[in-house]
C-alpha positions as CSV (number, residue, x, y, z in Angstrom):
1,X,127.6,102.7,87.7
2,X,125.3,102.9,90.7
3,X,123.5,106.3,91.0
4,X,124.0,108.1,94.3
5,X,121.0,108.7,96.5
6,X,120.3,112.5,96.6
7,X,121.1,114.1,100.0
8,X,117.6,115.1,100.9
9,X,116.2,111.7,99.9
10,X,119.0,110.1,101.9
11,X,118.1,112.1,105.1
12,X,114.3,111.5,104.6
13,X,114.7,107.7,104.2
14,X,117.0,107.5,107.2
15,X,114.5,109.4,109.3
16,X,111.6,107.3,108.1
17,X,113.5,104.0,108.8
18,X,114.6,105.2,112.2
19,X,111.2,106.4,113.3
20,X,109.3,103.5,111.8
21,X,111.6,101.0,113.4
22,X,111.1,102.6,116.8
23,X,107.3,102.7,116.4
24,X,107.3,99.1,115.2
25,X,109.1,98.1,118.4
26,X,106.6,100.2,120.4
27,X,103.6,98.5,118.7
28,X,105.1,95.1,119.4
29,X,105.6,96.0,123.1
30,X,102.1,97.4,123.3
31,X,100.7,94.2,121.9
32,X,102.4,92.2,124.6
33,X,101.6,94.7,127.4
34,X,97.9,95.0,126.5
35,X,97.5,91.2,125.7
36,X,94.7,90.0,128.0
37,X,94.7,93.2,130.1
38,X,92.2,95.4,128.2
39,X,89.3,94.3,130.4
40,X,91.2,95.1,133.5
41,X,92.2,98.5,132.2
42,X,88.7,99.3,131.2
43,X,87.4,98.3,134.7
44,X,90.0,100.6,136.3
45,X,88.9,103.5,134.1
46,X,85.3,102.7,135.0
47,X,86.1,103.1,138.7
48,X,87.2,106.7,138.3
49,X,84.4,109.0,139.6
50,X,84.0,112.1,137.5
51,X,80.5,113.0,138.6
52,X,80.3,116.6,139.8
53,X,83.9,117.2,139.0
54,X,84.9,120.4,137.1
55,X,84.9,119.6,133.3
56,X,82.7,116.6,133.8
57,X,81.3,116.6,130.2
58,X,84.8,116.9,128.7
59,X,86.0,114.1,131.0
60,X,83.1,111.9,129.9
61,X,84.1,112.4,126.2
62,X,87.8,111.5,127.1
63,X,86.8,108.4,129.0
64,X,84.3,107.2,126.4
65,X,87.0,107.7,123.7
66,X,89.6,105.8,125.8
67,X,87.1,103.0,126.1
68,X,86.5,102.8,122.4
69,X,90.2,102.9,121.7
70,X,90.8,100.1,124.2
71,X,88.1,97.9,122.6
72,X,90.1,98.0,119.3
73,X,93.6,98.2,120.8
74,X,94.8,94.8,119.6
75,X,93.6,95.4,116.0
76,X,95.1,98.9,116.0
77,X,98.4,97.6,117.2
78,X,98.5,95.0,114.4
79,X,97.5,97.7,111.9
80,X,100.4,99.9,113.2
81,X,102.9,97.0,112.8
82,X,101.8,96.7,109.1
83,X,102.1,100.4,108.6
84,X,105.6,100.6,110.0
85,X,106.9,97.6,108.1
86,X,105.5,99.0,104.9
87,X,107.1,102.4,105.7
88,X,110.5,100.7,106.3
89,X,110.3,98.7,103.1
90,X,109.1,101.8,101.2
91,X,112.1,103.9,102.5
92,X,114.5,101.1,101.5
93,X,113.0,101.0,98.0
94,X,113.4,104.8,97.7
95,X,117.0,104.4,98.8
96,X,117.4,102.2,95.8
97,X,115.7,105.0,93.8
98,X,112.6,102.9,93.1
99,X,109.3,104.8,92.4
100,X,107.4,101.9,94.0
101,X,108.8,103.0,97.4
102,X,107.1,106.4,97.1
103,X,103.7,104.7,96.3
104,X,104.2,102.2,99.1
105,X,104.8,105.1,101.6
106,X,101.7,106.8,100.3
107,X,99.7,103.6,100.8
108,X,101.2,103.1,104.3
109,X,100.2,106.7,105.3
110,X,96.7,106.2,103.9
111,X,96.3,103.0,106.0
112,X,97.8,104.8,109.0
113,X,95.1,107.5,108.8
114,X,92.0,105.7,107.4
115,X,91.9,102.4,109.3
116,X,91.8,103.9,112.8
117,X,89.4,106.6,111.7
118,X,87.0,104.0,110.2
119,X,87.4,101.5,113.0
120,X,87.0,103.9,115.9
121,X,84.2,106.0,114.4
122,X,84.8,108.7,117.0
123,X,85.4,112.4,116.3
124,X,87.9,112.9,119.0
125,X,89.9,109.8,118.1
126,X,89.8,110.7,114.4
127,X,91.1,114.2,115.3
128,X,94.0,112.7,117.3
129,X,94.8,110.2,114.5
130,X,94.8,112.9,111.8
131,X,97.0,115.3,114.0
132,X,99.4,112.5,114.7
133,X,99.7,111.8,111.0
134,X,100.8,115.3,110.1
135,X,104.5,114.4,109.8
136,X,103.7,111.4,107.6
137,X,101.8,113.7,105.2
138,X,104.7,116.2,105.3
139,X,107.0,113.4,104.4
140,X,104.8,112.5,101.5
141,X,105.2,116.0,100.2
142,X,109.0,116.0,100.8
143,X,109.3,112.6,99.1
144,X,107.1,114.0,96.3
145,X,109.5,116.8,95.8
146,X,112.2,114.2,95.2
147,X,110.0,111.9,93.1
148,X,111.8,112.9,89.9
149,X,115.0,111.5,91.5
150,X,113.4,108.1,91.6
151,X,114.2,106.3,88.4
152,X,113.5,102.6,88.9
153,X,110.0,101.3,88.0
154,X,110.1,98.2,90.3
């Protein structure tokens, strides 16, 4: 007899699959939109005159960070695609009550956080990445609470 997926695990996996699918589509669209246009975008950003404007030091940090992110945009989009595919597969495994799904989700979240932080090597970008990953970490905790419900080894 097939074991029923616990309600909380059911809700978490549905949310993970839905969100990850939307973000996967977004990453694919971003890859097409940015393809071959990064230099043009960087040139347009470079044309903005912030000299003597209120908050100039802050604006310089923002513009420098945007430039760094744009330099790595293609790689970061591909990284995001991998993360979201892993998250979807992990959620599907957890729906089948496989412990492997939990560890795949942990790995996807670790990649989601660490790769951009390492690649960008920028404090502001790192802060944004970490803040944007808060929900993924919360989901790890919530999946961890349900870990005992996962029975399958593979």
